[in-house]
VMD Tcl script that draws the C-alpha trace (Angstrom):
set ca {
  {9.38 2.55 -5.69}
  {8.73 6.25 -6.06}
  {8.75 8.58 -3.08}
  {5.03 9.42 -3.27}
  {4.09 5.76 -3.05}
  {6.45 5.31 -0.09}
  {4.92 8.39 1.56}
  {1.37 7.13 1.07}
  {2.18 3.67 2.45}
  {4.08 5.07 5.44}
  {1.21 7.40 6.32}
  {-1.32 4.57 5.98}
  {0.71 2.29 8.28}
  {1.28 5.06 10.84}
  {-2.36 6.18 10.81}
  {-3.61 2.62 11.31}
  {-1.36 2.09 14.35}
  {-1.18 5.59 15.79}
  {-4.76 6.79 15.92}
  {-3.84 10.43 16.58}
  {-2.72 10.78 12.95}
  {-5.26 11.43 10.16}
  {-5.42 9.03 7.21}
  {-4.99 10.23 3.64}
  {-8.61 9.29 2.95}
  {-9.72 11.38 5.92}
  {-11.04 14.85 5.14}
  {-8.98 16.15 8.08}
  {-5.76 15.15 6.27}
  {-6.22 17.95 3.74}
  {-3.48 20.47 4.49}
  {-1.99 18.34 7.28}
  {1.81 18.68 7.27}
  {2.83 15.01 7.39}
  {6.43 15.71 6.35}
  {7.20 17.86 9.39}
  {4.98 16.03 11.89}
  {7.04 14.77 14.81}
  {6.19 11.25 15.94}
  {7.23 11.66 19.59}
  {5.52 13.11 21.61}
  {2.97 14.70 19.24}
  {1.63 11.43 17.77}
  {2.63 8.99 20.50}
  {4.82 8.84 23.57}
  {4.48 5.07 23.83}
  {7.70 3.34 22.77}
  {5.81 0.07 22.25}
  {3.73 1.81 19.56}
  {6.94 2.97 17.88}
  {8.41 -0.53 17.97}
  {5.25 -1.98 16.42}
  {5.24 0.69 13.71}
  {8.91 0.02 12.99}
  {8.19 -3.71 12.56}
  {5.24 -2.96 10.26}
  {7.38 -0.62 8.15}
  {10.21 -3.16 7.99}
  {7.77 -5.84 6.82}
  {6.11 -3.55 4.26}
  {9.34 -2.25 2.73}
  {11.82 -5.07 3.39}
  {14.29 -2.82 5.18}
  {15.75 -2.82 8.68}
  {15.87 0.25 10.89}
  {18.86 -1.21 12.75}
  {19.98 1.29 15.39}
  {17.46 4.15 15.09}
  {13.71 3.60 15.20}
  {11.15 6.04 13.83}
  {10.85 8.86 16.33}
  {14.50 8.55 17.32}
  {17.33 10.97 16.61}
  {17.48 11.73 12.90}
  {14.03 10.22 12.30}
  {11.90 12.46 14.46}
  {9.47 13.41 11.69}
  {7.39 11.40 9.25}
  {9.29 13.08 6.41}
  {12.60 11.82 7.79}
  {11.20 8.28 8.02}
  {10.05 8.53 4.39}
  {13.48 9.86 3.32}
  {15.23 7.01 5.16}
  {13.05 4.36 3.51}
  {13.42 5.95 0.07}
  {17.22 6.05 0.41}
  {17.36 2.41 1.56}
  {15.11 1.23 -1.25}
  {17.13 3.19 -3.84}
  {20.34 1.63 -2.51}
  {18.81 -1.86 -2.94}
  {17.88 -1.28 -6.59}
  {20.10 -3.12 -9.02}
  {22.31 -0.93 -11.19}
  {21.33 -0.88 -14.88}
}
mol new
graphics top color blue
foreach p $ca { graphics top sphere $p radius 0.5 }
foreach p [lrange $ca 0 end-1] q [lrange $ca 1 end] { graphics top cylinder $p $q radius 0.2 }
display resetview
């Protein structure tokens, strides 16, 4: 899965759960810096929201966040979450 598709799906999932984030279809998303947007506390300070988002992302991408959830150390921004998912999905791809 290419990184743009991962990015689009992550943003859609986050925007549907965390209503303080614009959707890609939203006119307000134009110019919004998703990559550097911190999840906590700018988008949510509710750890239950983060847990629900993590479960949704795990289901959508078939990966496990294990020890660090989105918003935690090393995954503070949406861009870092996208990078994590991309790296995990690349590692799961069979070698040619």
